[in-house]
N, C-alpha and C positions, 0 to 999 in steps of 0.2 A: 585324827588325834586331837582330843579335847582335854588338854592338860593345862595346868598353870605352870608354865616353864620358866617364869621369871626368877625362880629360886635356884635353878640349876647353875652350877659353876662349871664352865667348859674351858679346857686348855686345848689350843690348836698349835701343833708343832709341825711346821712346814717351811722349807727353805725357799719356796716360791711365793713372792709377795702377792701375786694375782690370786692364787688359790687361797691364801690366808684371808684376803679381803673378801673374796667370793663367799667363803664359809661364814665369815663374820656377818656379812650382809644377809645371807639366808637365815642364819640362826637368830639375828636381830629381828627379822621379819616375822618369825614365829613366836617372838616374845622373850627370847633368851637375852638377858642383858649382861650377865657376869661372864665375860669372855676374855681370857688372857691369851696372848700370842707369843710364841717363841719361834725364832727362825732357824734353830738347829736343835739336835737331840740333846746336846750337853746342857744348853740353856733351858730346854724343855724339862729335863729331869730336875734341874735346880729349882725351877718354878714349881714343879710337881711336889717337891719335898717341902716347899714353904707354905703352900696353901692346900686346902681340902677341895679336890675336884670331883665332880660327879661323873664326868665323861672326858676322855682324852681322844682327840683326833690327831693322827700322825701320818706323815708321808712315809712311803716305803723307803725311798732312796734319798738319803741326805748325807752330808759330811759335817763333822768328823765321825759321827756315829749314825747309823741307819735307824729307821723306825723299828726294825726288828730288834736292834740293840737296845733302843729305848724301852720297848716292851719287855725285854728281858730284865732290864734294870727295875722297871715298875713291878714286875712279878717276883723278882728274887733278891734284890738288893736289901741289905739290912737297913739302909737309909730310907727305903720306900715306906711312906706313911700309910699307903692303902694299896696292897697288891691285888685287891679284888676290883679295882676300878674298871669299868668297861673301856676297852681300847678299840676305836674304829680306825682301821688303816685305810688310807686313800692312796691309790697308785695307778699310774698308767700301765704298769707291769702287772697285768691281771691274768696271766696264763695260769693253768692249773697248778704247776709246780710252785709258783710264787705264792699263790693263795694257800696251798697246803703248808708251805714254809711258815707263812704268817700264822696260820692256825696252830701249827706245832710249837710256836713260840709264845702262845697265849693271847693272840689277837682275838677279840670278841666278834667283830664284824669286819668285812672287807668291802670297800666301795671303789669300784673301778672308775678311773678318769677316762674320758670326760663323763661327768655324772650329771644327772638331772636333779632338780629340787625334789621330785617324787622319790627317787632312789635314796637321796640323803635322808629324807624323812622316814622312809621305810627302815633304814638302819637305826635311826634314832628311836623310832617306835619299838623296834626289836629289843634294844637294850633296856628300854623302860618297861615294856609290857611283858617281855619274855626273858627275864634274866636267867642265864644258864647257871646251874650249879657248878662249883669248882671241884677240880680233881687234883689231888696231891699224890704223886708217886716219886720214886727216886730220880726219875728223869724228866718229869713234867709237873708244872704247876700252872694252872690256868682254867679257863672255862671248859666245861665238858665238850670234847670234840665231837661227840655223838649228837647229831641233831635229831635223829629219829630213833625211837626205841621200838624194837620189834617185840610185840607181846607174845609171839609164837617162838621166840628164840629159846632153845633148850640146851644149848652148849655150855661149856665151862665159862665162868666169869673170870676174865683175865686181869681185871683191875684189882689192885691190892689195897685200895683205899676206898672209903665211903665218900659219896658225894656230899658236899656241904651245901645245904639248901639256902637259896637266896630268895626270900619271899617277903620282903619288907620295903618300906619307902626308902628313897635314896639316903636321907639323913639317918634313919634308923639303921640302914644297911651299914653306914660308916661305923656306927657304934658296934654292931655285930662283927664287922671285919676286924676292928681293933681288938675285941675280946677274943676272936678266933686266933688272931696273930699272937696274942699273949699266951694263949693256951697251947699253941703249937710252936713256940719259940725254938726249941731244939731242932725240930724237923726243918723248920724254915731256915735256920742258920746252916744246917747241913746242905740244903739245896742251894742257898745263896753263895756259900763258900767264900765269903770275904769278911 
């Protein structure tokens, strides 16, 4: 990965101080300097609402709200300034059921603990180089859960919405996200429900 990462702003939300420090150290080592840390989901969401973040790392299991709850807030709350932000979930609970739960709540990438620097960098590279389009339905808003497209598929299309293409730099992406949010305010409010 040959990027200029110093302009990225990262939010780390984890109740384990060792993991927070480990992530910060690794991200600093690759050139990311703008890193904010929260030790629980409530403080993490408050921080997320105050500043513009390019990527959020969150733990799966935290109190008083989990990383799943935090992702739900990021994706559907009226207060969320950027529901399109990539969310990388980190968890020791990496069985298929939990990974699917995270995916179904709008998590962009999942990183199992214990993780290596290579695995962390793979996830970071994925959200930068291969941003997934977003899907909005009555029951889901988040990155497209389909990782592979089958060009030979001839069955019915079950999806009721069109994919929102994400093919811009991170800063340009934020402007596109705000414009898309304004354009679809009614649908977003119906999904957010608060």
